[in-house]
N, CA, C and O of each residue as an XYZ file, in Angstrom:
432
protein
N       3.583    -31.112    -16.860
C       4.094    -29.762    -16.971
C       3.453    -29.092    -18.185
O       3.394    -29.680    -19.265
N       2.978    -27.874    -18.006
C       2.354    -27.133    -19.095
C       3.411    -26.576    -20.022
O       4.476    -26.129    -19.597
N       3.088    -26.615    -21.286
C       3.967    -25.993    -22.266
C       3.355    -24.668    -22.684
O       2.139    -24.539    -22.822
N       4.196    -23.720    -22.877
C       3.716    -22.415    -23.318
C       3.406    -22.468    -24.803
O       4.154    -23.037    -25.599
N       2.294    -21.866    -25.148
C       1.910    -21.790    -26.539
C       2.689    -20.658    -27.191
O       2.644    -19.522    -26.719
N       3.405    -20.958    -28.274
C       4.171    -19.884    -28.913
C       3.242    -18.825    -29.488
O       2.157    -19.132    -29.982
N       3.674    -17.601    -29.419
C       2.914    -16.503    -29.987
C       1.993    -15.808    -28.997
O       1.544    -14.693    -29.262
N       1.700    -16.433    -27.870
C       0.850    -15.791    -26.870
C       1.735    -15.085    -25.856
O       2.610    -15.689    -25.237
N       1.490    -13.819    -25.708
C       2.268    -13.037    -24.756
C       1.364    -12.558    -23.638
O       0.179    -12.293    -23.839
N       1.934    -12.456    -22.488
C       1.193    -11.946    -21.349
C       1.026    -10.434    -21.517
O       1.978     -9.722    -21.835
N      -0.185     -9.969    -21.299
C      -0.434     -8.543    -21.414
C       0.234     -7.822    -20.265
O       0.109     -8.228    -19.110
N       0.935     -6.768    -20.578
C       1.629     -6.010    -19.549
C       0.880     -4.725    -19.266
O       0.275     -4.114    -20.147
N       0.944     -4.341    -18.008
C       0.378     -3.057    -17.611
C       1.402     -1.987    -17.937
O       2.603     -2.259    -17.935
N       0.953     -0.795    -18.213
C       1.924      0.276    -18.445
C       2.758      0.517    -17.199
O       2.273      0.381    -16.075
N       4.003      0.871    -17.409
C       4.907      1.099    -16.282
C       4.438      2.293    -15.462
O       4.055      3.328    -16.007
N       4.474      2.133    -14.163
C       4.105      3.223    -13.269
C       5.352      4.015    -12.938
O       6.464      3.490    -12.965
N       5.157      5.266    -12.631
C       6.270      6.093    -12.236
C       6.853      5.609    -10.913
O       6.127      5.121    -10.047
N       8.136      5.744    -10.767
C       8.776      5.288     -9.541
C       8.462      6.187     -8.357
O       8.586      5.777     -7.203
N       8.057      7.404     -8.650
C       7.784      8.344     -7.564
C       6.305      8.404     -7.182
O       5.886      9.313     -6.466
N       5.518      7.446     -7.654
C       4.091      7.451     -7.334
C       3.916      7.128     -5.847
O       4.577      6.226     -5.331
N       3.041      7.847     -5.163
C       2.832      7.598     -3.725
C       2.244      6.205     -3.480
O       1.429      5.715     -4.262
N       2.666      5.592     -2.402
C       2.124      4.286     -2.030
C       0.804      4.479     -1.306
O       0.607      5.464     -0.594
N      -0.097      3.523     -1.498
C      -1.399      3.595     -0.852
C      -1.244      3.462      0.660
O      -0.336      2.776      1.130
N      -2.109      4.103      1.414
C      -1.995      4.034      2.875
C      -2.414      2.656      3.392
O      -3.198      1.950      2.758
N      -1.879      2.296      4.545
C      -2.235      1.015      5.144
C      -3.582      1.115      5.857
O      -4.026      2.196      6.243
N      -4.208     -0.026      6.017
C      -5.510     -0.056      6.684
C      -5.318     -0.001      8.197
O      -4.202     -0.130      8.700
N      -6.411      0.192      8.905
C      -6.378      0.270     10.365
C      -5.817     -1.025     10.959
O      -5.092     -0.993     11.953
N      -6.155     -2.157     10.350
C      -5.664     -3.447     10.838
C      -4.143     -3.514     10.756
O      -3.493     -3.964     11.700
N      -3.576     -3.079      9.653
C      -2.121     -3.146      9.510
C      -1.415     -2.137     10.403
O      -0.297     -2.387     10.854
N      -2.044     -1.015     10.659
C      -1.482     -0.059     11.621
C      -1.457     -0.708     12.997
O      -0.472     -0.581     13.725
N      -2.534     -1.402     13.362
C      -2.587     -2.140     14.622
C      -1.504     -3.208     14.665
O      -0.835     -3.377     15.684
N      -1.328     -3.929     13.559
C      -0.354     -5.019     13.539
C       1.078     -4.511     13.703
O       1.906     -5.207     14.290
N       1.388     -3.318     13.200
C       2.724     -2.750     13.398
C       3.026     -2.654     14.892
O       4.100     -3.050     15.347
N       2.075     -2.128     15.639
C       2.228     -1.968     17.077
C       2.199     -3.318     17.795
O       2.982     -3.560     18.714
N       1.288     -4.192     17.366
C       1.126     -5.492     18.014
C       2.385     -6.340     17.864
O       2.789     -7.005     18.818
N       3.009     -6.331     16.697
C       4.223     -7.124     16.474
C       5.314     -6.746     17.471
O       5.970     -7.617     18.042
N       5.504     -5.446     17.675
C       6.524     -4.986     18.617
C       6.230     -5.504     20.025
O       7.124     -6.016     20.699
N       4.988     -5.373     20.466
C       4.608     -5.821     21.801
C       4.745     -7.338     21.928
O       5.224     -7.841     22.944
N       4.325     -8.056     20.900
C       4.363     -9.521     20.926
C       5.803    -10.015     21.010
O       6.095    -10.956     21.748
N       6.700     -9.386     20.261
C       8.108     -9.796     20.293
C       8.744     -9.526     21.650
O       9.573    -10.310     22.112
N       8.361     -8.423     22.294
C       8.897     -8.128     23.624
C       8.423     -9.159     24.649
O       9.195     -9.587     25.507
N       7.145     -9.558     24.556
C       6.590    -10.518     25.508
C       6.997    -11.955     25.206
O       7.102    -12.776     26.117
N       7.226    -12.264     23.922
C       7.542    -13.624     23.489
C       8.780    -13.626     22.588
O       8.655    -13.858     21.385
N       9.954    -13.376     23.134
C      11.147    -13.285     22.280
C      11.546    -14.614     21.635
O      12.265    -14.624     20.636
N      11.088    -15.730     22.194
C      11.472    -17.031     21.647
C      10.659    -17.409     20.410
O      11.094    -18.256     19.630
N       9.493    -16.800     20.216
C       8.637    -17.132     19.069
C       9.081    -16.299     17.874
O       9.017    -15.070     17.896
N       9.529    -16.988     16.834
C      10.022    -16.320     15.630
C       9.068    -16.480     14.440
O       9.238    -15.816     13.417
N       8.078    -17.345     14.568
C       7.177    -17.655     13.469
C       6.262    -16.479     13.135
O       5.574    -15.944     14.004
N       6.268    -16.096     11.884
C       5.407    -15.010     11.420
C       3.942    -15.433     11.495
O       3.068    -14.619     11.792
N       3.684    -16.704     11.225
C       2.311    -17.202     11.249
C       1.707    -17.098     12.645
O       0.541    -16.734     12.792
N       2.484    -17.410     13.652
C       1.981    -17.351     15.034
C       1.660    -15.910     15.415
O       0.632    -15.638     16.035
N       2.543    -14.992     15.039
C       2.319    -13.575     15.342
C       1.074    -13.085     14.610
O       0.251    -12.376     15.190
N       0.934    -13.457     13.346
C      -0.223    -13.045     12.556
C      -1.531    -13.579     13.112
O      -2.526    -12.857     13.170
N      -1.534    -14.847     13.523
C      -2.753    -15.433     14.089
C      -3.122    -14.782     15.410
O      -4.293    -14.514     15.679
N      -2.109    -14.531     16.232
C      -2.372    -13.886     17.526
C      -2.909    -12.469     17.315
O      -3.846    -12.053     17.997
N      -2.324    -11.733     16.377
C      -2.788    -10.378     16.086
C      -4.180    -10.359     15.503
O      -4.995     -9.509     15.860
N      -4.461    -11.293     14.605
C      -5.786    -11.372     13.993
C      -6.867    -11.691     15.005
O      -7.950    -11.108     14.970
N      -6.573    -12.623     15.911
C      -7.584    -12.971     16.915
C      -7.804    -11.807     17.895
O      -8.929    -11.566     18.332
N      -6.731    -11.093     18.233
C      -6.902     -9.943     19.128
C      -7.713     -8.848     18.439
O      -8.570     -8.229     19.070
N      -7.456     -8.601     17.149
C      -8.181     -7.577     16.395
C      -9.676     -7.903     16.356
O     -10.518     -7.017     16.503
N      -9.992     -9.174     16.158
C     -11.401     -9.575     16.105
C     -12.099     -9.370     17.451
O     -13.290     -9.066     17.497
N     -11.356     -9.538     18.536
C     -11.936     -9.406     19.871
C     -12.059     -7.953     20.322
O     -12.788     -7.660     21.270
N     -11.361     -7.052     19.660
C     -11.383     -5.647     20.071
C     -12.731     -5.000     19.751
O     -13.361     -5.311     18.740
N     -13.158     -4.102     20.626
C     -14.404     -3.363     20.392
C     -14.112     -2.199     19.433
O     -12.957     -1.889     19.143
N     -15.172     -1.576     18.958
C     -15.006     -0.421     18.066
C     -14.278      0.721     18.765
O     -13.516      1.454     18.135
N     -14.509      0.870     20.051
C     -13.841      1.931     20.813
C     -12.339      1.679     20.889
O     -11.547      2.619     20.825
N     -11.946      0.423     21.023
C     -10.524      0.077     21.063
C      -9.863      0.237     19.695
O      -8.670      0.530     19.604
N     -10.643      0.043     18.636
C     -10.117      0.181     17.271
C     -10.077      1.638     16.814
O      -9.406      1.960     15.833
N     -10.777      2.507     17.504
C     -10.920      3.913     17.085
C      -9.594      4.627     16.813
O      -9.500      5.327     15.805
N      -8.560      4.490     17.659
C      -7.308      5.204     17.361
C      -6.661      4.736     16.048
O      -6.054      5.531     15.330
N      -6.795      3.458     15.748
C      -6.215      2.915     14.515
C      -7.007      3.391     13.296
O      -6.435      3.676     12.244
N      -8.316      3.473     13.452
C      -9.163      3.960     12.365
C      -8.898      5.441     12.118
O      -8.875      5.887     10.971
N      -8.697      6.202     13.190
C      -8.385      7.631     13.052
C      -7.046      7.822     12.335
O      -6.910      8.703     11.486
N      -6.071      7.001     12.679
C      -4.767      7.075     12.011
C      -4.896      6.705     10.534
O      -4.242      7.302      9.679
N      -5.744      5.714     10.239
C      -5.986      5.323      8.854
C      -6.567      6.500      8.066
O      -6.126      6.775      6.950
N      -7.551      7.192      8.637
C      -8.161      8.338      7.969
C      -7.134      9.447      7.730
O      -7.125     10.081      6.675
N      -6.282      9.668      8.711
C      -5.232     10.679      8.579
C      -4.291     10.326      7.429
O      -3.921     11.189      6.633
N      -3.906      9.049      7.347
C      -3.009      8.605      6.276
C      -3.690      8.679      4.912
O      -3.040      8.964      3.906
N      -4.999      8.423      4.876
C      -5.745      8.528      3.611
C      -5.741      9.960      3.097
O      -5.576     10.196      1.900
N      -5.924     10.919      4.007
C      -5.911     12.330      3.603
C      -4.537     12.734      3.070
O      -4.439     13.429      2.058
N      -3.484     12.300      3.751
C      -2.126     12.597      3.294
C      -1.875     11.973      1.922
O      -1.257     12.588      1.053
N      -2.360     10.749      1.741
C      -2.205     10.061      0.459
C      -2.937     10.813     -0.654
O      -2.414     10.952     -1.759
N      -4.138     11.293     -0.365
C      -4.907     12.032     -1.362
C      -4.163     13.304     -1.771
O      -4.143     13.661     -2.949
N      -3.557     13.981     -0.808
C      -2.783     15.193     -1.116
C      -1.581     14.858     -1.999
O      -1.305     15.542     -2.984
N      -0.871     13.788     -1.623
C       0.309     13.395     -2.410
C      -0.083     12.952     -3.815
O       0.630     13.240     -4.777
N      -1.221     12.248     -3.941
C      -1.672     11.800     -5.268
C      -2.082     12.983     -6.139
O      -1.799     12.993     -7.337
N      -2.741     13.976     -5.555
C      -3.115     15.164     -6.322
C      -1.869     15.866     -6.846
O      -1.824     16.281     -8.004
N      -0.863     15.999     -5.993
C       0.383     16.634     -6.413
C       1.059     15.805     -7.499
O       1.573     16.360     -8.470
N       1.063     14.490     -7.346
C       1.667     13.600     -8.347
C       0.933     13.712     -9.680
O       1.565     13.808    -10.732
N      -0.401     13.700     -9.637
C      -1.192     13.785    -10.869
C      -0.964     15.117    -11.587
O      -0.936     15.165    -12.817
N      -0.803     16.189    -10.822
C      -0.509     17.482    -11.452
C       0.859     17.441    -12.136
O       1.013     17.943    -13.249
N       1.849     16.844    -11.472
C       3.181     16.733    -12.083
C       3.134     15.903    -13.359
O       3.758     16.261    -14.358
N       2.401     14.804    -13.329
C       2.294     13.922    -14.495
C       1.590     14.650    -15.632
O       1.990     14.518    -16.789
N       0.551     15.411    -15.323
C      -0.182     16.146    -16.354
C       0.722     17.168    -17.030
O       0.650     17.351    -18.245
N       1.572     17.833    -16.255
C       2.489     18.817    -16.821
C       3.495     18.126    -17.737
O       3.773     18.609    -18.834
N       4.032     17.013    -17.295
C       5.017     16.274    -18.107
C       4.365     15.767    -19.386
O       4.959     15.855    -20.460
N       3.146     15.237    -19.282
C       2.438     14.745    -20.464
C       2.178     15.877    -21.459
O       2.337     15.694    -22.666
N       1.779     17.038    -20.957
C       1.517     18.184    -21.833
C       2.805     18.623    -22.532
O       2.783     18.960    -23.716
N       3.907     18.620    -21.818
C       5.186     19.000    -22.424
C       5.600     18.002    -23.490
O       6.138     18.390    -24.527
N       5.357     16.723    -23.247
C       5.700     15.694    -24.230
C       4.838     15.827    -25.475
O       5.332     15.650    -26.589
N       3.564     16.134    -25.305
C       2.682     16.305    -26.463
C       3.124     17.499    -27.291
O       3.109     17.439    -28.521
N       3.520     18.587    -26.631
C       3.989     19.769    -27.349
C       5.265     19.463    -28.124
O       5.420     19.908    -29.261
N       6.166     18.719    -27.528
C       7.415     18.398    -28.222
C       7.157     17.420    -29.372
O       7.839     17.480    -30.395
N       6.183     16.524    -29.216
C       5.831     15.595    -30.296
C       5.210     16.354    -31.473
O       5.478     16.036    -32.631
N       4.370     17.370    -31.169
C       3.736     18.144    -32.233
C       4.769     19.004    -32.964
O       4.655     19.201    -34.174
N       5.752     19.508    -32.263
C       6.761     20.353    -32.911
C       7.675     19.526    -33.801
O       8.238     20.064    -34.754
N       7.839     18.258    -33.528
C       8.678     17.371    -34.349
C       7.976     17.016    -35.657
O       8.630     16.763    -36.669
N       6.663     16.997    -35.635
C       5.915     16.585    -36.824
C       5.941     17.598    -37.901
O       5.353     17.386    -38.962
């Protein structure tokens, strides 16, 4: 068993805002959302997540680009929405940061 060396602390990342937009899912995960529903309807007795994941992964690999196109289009749509939400979030953060700097300068 490893012992922790006293005095060494793990570096922490700065806390992120709770209202920060989540990154969009990839085309594969959009496909898997749909595939899981279909797989459960066809195979209600199979409860293993690993089996569902393997079946979905093998089907995704076998799909042609034309079959993947709707999922890729949905991914692009979600990316655009994410970019809009991130721009709005960054503007809000910039305003809050500017207000905090002004209040810090007035205290000095």
